C-alpha positions in Angstrom: -9.8 -7.2 23.0 -8.4 -4.0 21.6 -4.9 -4.2 20.4 -2.3 -1.4 20.0 1.2 -1.1 18.9 3.5 1.3 17.1 4.0 0.8 13.4 7.8 0.6 14.0 7.2 -2.6 16.0 5.9 -4.3 12.8 8.5 -5.9 10.6 9.1 -4.1 7.2 9.1 -7.0 4.7 10.3 -6.7 1.1 7.6 -6.8 -1.6 8.7 -9.9 -3.5 6.5 -9.7 -6.5 7.8 -9.5 -10.1 7.9 -5.8 -11.1 8.4 -4.5 -7.5 11.5 -2.4 -6.9 12.7 -0.9 -3.6 9.3 -1.6 -2.0 8.5 -2.7 1.6 5.3 -3.6 3.4 4.3 -3.7 7.0 1.1 -5.7 7.8 -0.1 -3.4 10.6 -3.4 -5.2 11.2 -4.3 -8.6 9.6 -5.9 -11.9 10.3 -3.1 -12.8 12.7 -4.4 -9.9 14.9 -8.0 -11.3 14.8 -9.2 -8.9 12.1 -12.0 -10.8 10.2 -12.8 -8.3 7.5 -10.0 -5.9 6.5 -6.2 -5.7 6.6 -4.3 -2.5 7.1 -0.9 -2.3 5.4 1.8 0.4 5.2 3.9 0.5 2.1 7.3 2.2 2.1 8.8 2.9 -1.4 12.4 4.1 -1.4 13.6 6.6 -4.0 12.8 5.2 -7.4 10.7 2.4 -5.9 7.4 1.0 -7.1 4.9 -1.8 -6.6 4.2 -4.1 -9.6 1.7 -3.1 -12.2 -1.1 -5.6 -11.6 -4.8 -6.1 -11.0 -6.9 -8.2 -8.6 -10.6 -8.6 -7.8 -10.5 -6.5 -4.5 -10.5 -2.8 -4.1 -7.9 -0.6 -2.3 -8.4 2.4 -0.1 -5.2 4.4 0.2 -4.0 7.2 2.4 -0.7 9.0 1.6 1.4 9.6 4.7 4.9 10.9 3.7 6.9 11.7 0.7 5.7 12.2 -2.9 4.2 9.4 -5.0 1.7 8.5 -7.6 -0.9 5.8 -8.4 -0.7 4.7 -12.0 -3.8 3.2 -13.7 -5.2 2.7 -17.2 -6.3 6.4 -17.2 -2.8 7.7 -16.4 -0.9 8.9 -13.3 -2.4 10.7 -10.3 0.0 12.4 -7.9 -0.2 11.4 -4.2 1.0 13.8 -1.5 0.7 13.6 2.3 -3.0 13.7 3.2 -4.3 12.6 -0.2 -6.6 9.6 -0.5 -7.2 7.3 -3.5 -9.7 4.6 -4.3 -8.6 1.8 -6.7 -11.6 -0.3 -7.8 -11.2 -4.1 -8.1 -10.0 -5.4 -11.4 -8.3 -2.1 -12.3 -4.6 -2.4 -13.3 -2.5 -0.2 -11.2 0.7 0.4 -9.3 2.3 2.9 -6.9 5.5 4.7 -7.5 7.8 7.0 -5.5 8.1 10.4 -7.4 10.4 12.1 -4.9 13.8 11.9 -3.1 12.4 10.7 0.2 10.6 7.5 1.2 7.0 7.5 0.0 4.8 6.0 2.7 1.1 5.2 2.4 -1.6 3.1 4.1 -3.6 0.6 2.1 -6.7 -1.2 3.3 -7.8 -4.4 1.6 -10.5 -6.9 2.4 -9.4 -10.2 3.9 -10.4 -13.1 1.5 -13.3 -15.2 2.8 -12.4 -18.8 3.4 
């Protein structure tokens, strides 16, 4: 069955990882929706906000929606503006930061871990 909802109907939860600041996440599509392979998340970073600098085995596909931000990796910082896309390979250390005065929103797709 196809499911539809507006992103605003999905609860904005705080990112509660060490190193995160002024960061929220909406799990737009996940296992609880019956998605077996990928999860779609929307991050919202307030002014001065960031996700923790970290790594994991899975990749990220990212699409910047609103605001001005950056993805930071071992090679440095890459600006992200609305319409920009970024690929973060698995095992690469990285984080996302808000570089502007407005909320930086981006979509992030990750694989759902196999059980």
